[in-house]
C-alpha positions as CSV (number, residue, x, y, z in Angstrom):
1,M,249.5,19.0,123.5
2,L,252.7,20.1,125.2
3,V,252.4,23.4,127.0
4,L,255.1,25.5,128.6
5,G,253.8,27.4,131.7
6,V,255.4,30.6,133.1
7,E,254.5,32.1,136.5
8,S,255.9,35.5,137.5
9,S,253.1,37.3,139.3
10,C,254.9,38.2,142.5
11,D,258.1,36.9,144.2
12,E,258.5,33.4,142.7
13,T,259.5,32.5,139.2
14,G,257.9,29.2,138.1
15,V,258.3,27.3,134.8
16,A,256.8,23.9,133.9
17,L,256.0,21.6,131.1
18,Y,252.6,19.9,131.0
19,D,251.5,17.4,128.4
20,S,247.7,16.8,128.0
21,T,248.4,13.1,127.5
22,R,251.4,12.4,129.7
23,G,250.7,14.9,132.5
24,L,253.3,17.1,134.2
25,L,256.7,16.4,132.7
26,A,258.9,18.9,134.6
27,H,258.7,22.0,136.8
28,A,261.2,24.4,138.4
29,L,260.8,27.2,140.9
30,Y,263.0,30.0,142.1
31,S,261.8,31.8,145.3
32,Q,262.9,35.4,146.1
33,I,262.2,35.1,149.8
34,A,265.8,35.6,150.9
35,M,266.1,38.8,148.8
36,H,262.8,40.4,150.1
37,N,263.4,39.3,153.7
38,D,265.7,42.2,154.3
39,Y,262.8,44.6,153.5
40,G,260.0,42.7,155.4
41,G,258.0,42.3,152.3
42,V,258.1,42.2,148.5
43,V,259.8,45.1,146.7
44,P,258.1,45.2,143.2
45,E,261.1,46.5,141.3
46,L,263.5,44.0,142.7
47,A,261.0,41.2,142.1
48,S,260.6,42.2,138.4
49,R,264.4,42.4,137.9
50,D,264.9,39.0,139.4
51,H,262.3,37.4,137.2
52,I,264.3,38.6,134.2
53,R,267.4,36.9,135.5
54,R,265.6,33.6,136.3
55,V,262.9,32.8,133.7
56,L,265.2,31.7,130.8
57,P,267.6,29.6,132.8
58,L,264.6,27.9,134.4
59,T,263.1,27.2,131.0
60,R,266.3,25.7,129.7
61,Q,266.4,23.6,132.9
62,I,263.0,22.0,132.5
63,L,263.5,21.4,128.8
64,A,266.7,19.5,129.6
65,E,265.1,17.5,132.4
66,S,262.1,16.5,130.3
67,G,264.2,15.7,127.2
68,C,262.1,18.1,125.2
69,S,263.0,21.1,123.0
70,L,261.4,24.3,122.0
71,A,260.4,22.8,118.7
72,D,258.2,20.3,120.6
73,L,256.1,22.9,122.2
74,D,252.5,23.3,121.1
75,G,251.7,26.3,123.1
76,I,252.8,28.6,125.9
77,A,250.8,29.8,129.0
78,Y,251.7,32.7,131.2
79,T,250.2,34.4,134.2
80,Q,248.4,37.5,132.9
81,G,247.1,38.6,136.3
82,P,246.4,39.5,138.9
83,G,249.7,40.4,140.4
84,L,252.5,43.0,140.3
85,A,252.4,44.8,136.9
86,G,256.2,44.8,136.4
87,A,256.6,41.1,137.4
88,L,253.7,40.1,135.2
89,L,255.2,41.9,132.2
90,V,258.4,39.8,132.5
91,G,256.5,36.5,132.1
92,A,254.1,37.9,129.5
93,G,256.8,39.4,127.4
94,M,258.9,36.2,127.4
95,A,256.0,34.0,126.7
96,R,254.5,36.1,123.9
97,A,257.8,36.7,122.2
98,L,258.8,33.0,122.3
99,A,255.3,31.9,121.0
100,Y,255.5,34.4,118.2
101,A,259.0,33.2,117.2
102,L,257.9,29.5,117.3
103,D,254.5,30.4,115.5
104,I,252.5,28.7,118.3
105,P,249.6,30.0,120.4
106,A,250.1,31.7,123.7
107,V,247.4,32.2,126.3
108,G,247.2,34.4,129.4
109,V,246.1,32.6,132.5
110,H,244.3,34.0,135.6
111,H,246.6,33.4,138.6
112,L,243.7,32.3,140.8
113,E,242.3,29.9,138.2
114,G,245.7,28.3,138.2
115,H,245.6,27.8,142.0
116,M,242.0,26.6,141.9
117,L,242.6,24.0,139.2
118,S,246.0,22.8,140.7
119,P,244.5,19.8,142.6
120,L,243.5,18.5,139.2
121,I,247.2,17.8,138.4
122,S,247.2,15.1,141.2
123,D,246.8,11.4,140.7
124,K,243.2,11.6,142.2
125,P,241.8,14.8,140.9
126,P,238.3,16.1,142.1
127,E,235.4,16.0,139.7
128,F,233.2,19.0,139.0
129,P,231.3,20.5,140.6
130,F,233.1,21.5,143.8
131,V,233.5,24.4,146.2
132,A,237.0,26.0,146.2
133,L,238.6,27.8,149.1
134,L,241.2,30.1,147.6
135,V,243.4,31.2,150.5
136,S,246.7,33.0,150.1
137,G,248.6,36.1,150.9
138,G,246.6,38.3,148.6
139,H,243.2,36.5,148.3
140,T,240.6,34.7,150.4
141,Q,237.6,33.6,148.4
142,L,235.0,30.9,148.3
143,M,233.9,29.9,144.8
144,L,231.5,27.4,143.4
145,V,233.3,25.7,140.5
146,E,231.1,23.9,137.9
147,G,233.7,23.5,135.2
148,V,236.7,25.4,133.8
149,G,235.6,29.0,133.5
150,R,232.3,28.3,135.2
151,Y,232.8,30.1,138.5
152,T,230.4,31.7,141.0
153,L,231.7,33.8,143.8
154,L,230.2,32.8,147.1
155,G,232.2,35.0,149.4
156,E,235.5,36.9,149.8
157,T,237.4,38.9,152.3
158,L,236.3,42.4,152.9
159,D,239.8,43.6,154.0
160,D,243.0,41.6,154.7
161,A,243.4,38.1,153.1
162,A,244.1,35.2,155.5
163,G,247.7,34.9,154.3
164,E,248.3,38.6,154.8
165,A,246.9,38.3,158.4
166,F,249.3,35.4,159.0
167,D,252.3,37.5,157.7
168,K,251.4,40.6,159.6
169,T,250.8,38.7,162.8
170,A,254.2,37.1,162.4
171,Q,255.7,40.5,162.0
172,L,254.1,41.7,165.2
173,L,255.7,38.6,166.9
174,G,259.2,39.4,165.5
175,L,259.2,36.6,163.0
176,G,260.8,36.8,159.5
177,Y,259.2,37.1,156.1
178,P,257.1,35.4,154.9
179,G,255.7,34.9,158.3
180,G,253.0,32.3,157.7
181,P,255.2,29.2,158.0
182,A,257.2,30.6,160.8
183,L,254.1,31.5,162.8
184,S,252.6,28.0,162.3
185,K,255.8,26.4,163.5
186,L,255.8,28.7,166.6
187,A,252.2,28.0,167.3
188,A,252.9,24.3,167.6
189,S,254.7,25.0,170.8
190,G,252.1,27.3,172.2
191,D,248.9,27.0,174.3
192,A,246.0,28.3,172.2
193,S,243.7,28.3,175.2
194,R,245.7,30.9,177.1
195,F,244.2,33.8,175.1
196,T,240.9,34.3,173.5
197,L,240.9,36.1,170.1
198,P,237.9,37.2,168.0
199,R,236.5,35.1,165.1
200,P,235.4,38.0,162.8
201,M,232.2,37.4,160.8
202,L,232.0,33.8,162.0
203,H,228.2,34.1,162.5
204,S,227.6,36.7,159.8
205,G,225.2,34.4,157.9
206,D,227.1,34.8,154.6
207,F,230.4,33.5,153.2
208,D,232.5,36.7,153.4
209,F,235.6,37.0,155.6
210,S,237.4,39.7,157.6
211,F,240.8,39.4,159.2
212,S,241.7,43.0,159.9
213,G,240.0,43.0,163.3
214,L,241.8,39.8,164.3
215,K,245.1,41.3,163.3
216,T,244.3,44.4,165.4
217,A,243.4,42.2,168.4
218,V,246.8,40.5,168.1
219,L,248.5,43.9,168.1
220,T,246.7,44.8,171.4
221,L,247.5,41.4,172.9
222,V,251.2,41.7,172.0
223,K,251.4,45.2,173.7
224,K,249.7,43.7,176.8
225,A,251.4,40.3,177.1
226,G,254.7,41.0,175.3
227,V,256.6,38.9,172.8
228,V,257.5,36.5,175.6
229,A,254.0,35.1,175.1
230,A,254.6,34.8,171.4
231,P,254.0,31.0,171.1
232,D,250.7,31.2,172.9
233,I,249.6,34.3,170.9
234,A,250.6,32.5,167.7
235,A,248.6,29.4,168.6
236,A,245.5,31.5,169.6
237,F,245.7,33.5,166.3
238,Q,246.0,30.3,164.2
239,D,243.1,28.7,166.1
240,A,240.9,31.8,165.3
241,A,241.9,32.0,161.7
242,V,241.4,28.3,161.0
243,D,238.1,28.3,162.9
244,V,236.7,31.0,160.5
245,L,238.1,29.3,157.4
246,V,236.8,25.9,158.3
247,T,233.4,27.1,159.4
248,K,232.8,29.3,156.3
249,S,234.0,26.6,153.9
250,L,231.8,23.9,155.3
251,A,228.8,26.3,155.3
252,A,229.5,27.1,151.7
253,C,229.5,23.4,150.8
254,K,226.2,22.9,152.6
255,H,224.6,25.9,150.9
256,S,225.8,24.7,147.4
257,H,225.0,21.0,148.1
258,A,228.6,20.2,147.2
259,R,230.2,17.0,148.3
260,R,233.7,18.1,147.3
261,L,235.9,20.9,148.6
262,V,239.1,22.1,147.0
263,V,241.6,24.1,149.1
264,A,244.3,26.0,147.2
265,G,246.8,28.8,147.8
266,G,249.7,29.2,150.2
267,V,247.7,29.0,153.4
268,G,246.4,25.7,152.1
269,A,249.7,24.2,153.3
270,N,248.9,25.0,156.9
271,T,248.9,21.7,158.8
272,Q,246.2,22.7,161.3
273,L,243.9,23.9,158.5
274,R,244.3,20.7,156.6
275,E,243.8,18.4,159.6
276,R,240.7,20.1,160.9
277,L,239.1,20.6,157.4
278,T,239.7,17.0,156.5
279,R,238.3,15.7,159.8
280,E,235.2,17.9,160.0
281,A,234.4,17.6,156.2
282,A,234.6,13.8,156.4
283,A,232.1,13.9,159.3
284,R,229.7,15.6,156.9
285,G,230.4,13.3,153.9
286,I,232.5,15.9,152.1
287,A,235.8,15.0,150.4
288,V,238.6,17.6,150.6
289,F,241.2,17.9,147.9
290,Y,244.6,19.7,148.2
291,P,247.3,20.4,145.7
292,R,250.7,18.8,146.4
293,M,252.5,20.8,149.0
294,E,255.0,22.1,146.4
295,F,252.1,23.5,144.4
296,C,250.4,25.4,147.3
297,T,252.6,28.4,146.6
298,D,252.9,30.1,143.2
299,N,254.3,27.7,140.5
300,G,254.5,27.2,136.8
301,A,252.8,23.8,136.9
302,M,249.4,25.2,137.7
303,I,249.8,27.8,134.9
304,A,250.8,25.2,132.4
305,F,247.8,23.0,133.3
306,A,245.2,25.9,133.3
307,G,246.7,27.1,130.0
308,A,246.3,23.7,128.4
309,Q,242.6,23.8,129.2
310,R,242.3,27.1,127.4
311,M,244.8,26.7,124.6
312,A,242.0,26.1,121.9
313,H,241.1,29.7,122.2
314,A,244.7,31.1,121.9
315,A,246.5,32.3,118.8
316,P,250.0,33.4,117.8
317,E,250.3,37.2,118.3
318,L,252.9,39.6,119.5
319,T,250.8,42.2,121.3
320,F,249.8,41.5,124.9
321,A,248.5,43.2,128.1
322,V,248.7,42.2,131.7
323,K,246.0,42.6,134.2
324,P,247.2,43.5,137.7
325,R,243.6,43.5,138.8
326,W,241.4,40.8,137.3
327,D,238.1,39.5,138.6
328,L,238.0,35.7,138.4
329,A,234.3,35.6,137.9
330,T,234.7,37.4,134.5
331,L,236.5,34.4,132.9
332,E,234.7,32.7,130.0
333,A,233.8,29.0,130.2
334,V,235.7,26.5,128.2
């Protein structure tokens, strides 16, 4: 089955072709970072308009690269939610209209399910069951994954997501948007031991997260020490955030008797998080799986893959609805 995947939930337009027999054939991504950088964050209207400009040229590009045509498609998958309503409507409208014209099924994919299943695209995919740490700019969750659509929420953030805390801390330090990668780069030259920052909910006894207090502590520290101490503050913040993510993730694995841990989402590209998780998990006999670096951020490949798993339940139709808010635990099992 050849599936076209379309991702347009926020500030990146991603398109990909996934074949259930041959694997990923082609993928392309256009990032809007440069456009939104002037505003210090994503402007929804601008994001939606840019998706309109990019989605069809990117589709033509991957069809040409793969040597496939529209007539070869067996189905189309698109991000139905969660995300920005206007941005979601661009991908959904394009996907549903094209599927209707070609008389092939289309299926709406949960954005987080795409992230969570993205390591399965790799050459050495994890087997079910596993614990998944979904860690991005909008979400921080721990899920027990027993199969496609068989998800149990173990814990989630009660306020800011980890990626949001990275971005807001970077903004406090005068770094650009998005701030996560810039902050991590700055932290590499800093001394994390110079400042002590809180580890919110580290010993709460559950698997929930909170990063708002950590962000506030950084604000207080910046006012006291000044941006001249930015490298050390960045290092201390990253240490605190990674400490919480690693501790909670490994505790969730122990609680679930899971020997496999999947890390997905933009913060999953953080080098310190990867190094520490891999090292400490190995000491406990737990294997950690990451998506390819290019698939940590939003992309069409994960949507095409997740859509291929659900295509049997899809059908050609013209009507559609997006879901800016959508609970991952409500998905049906395949």
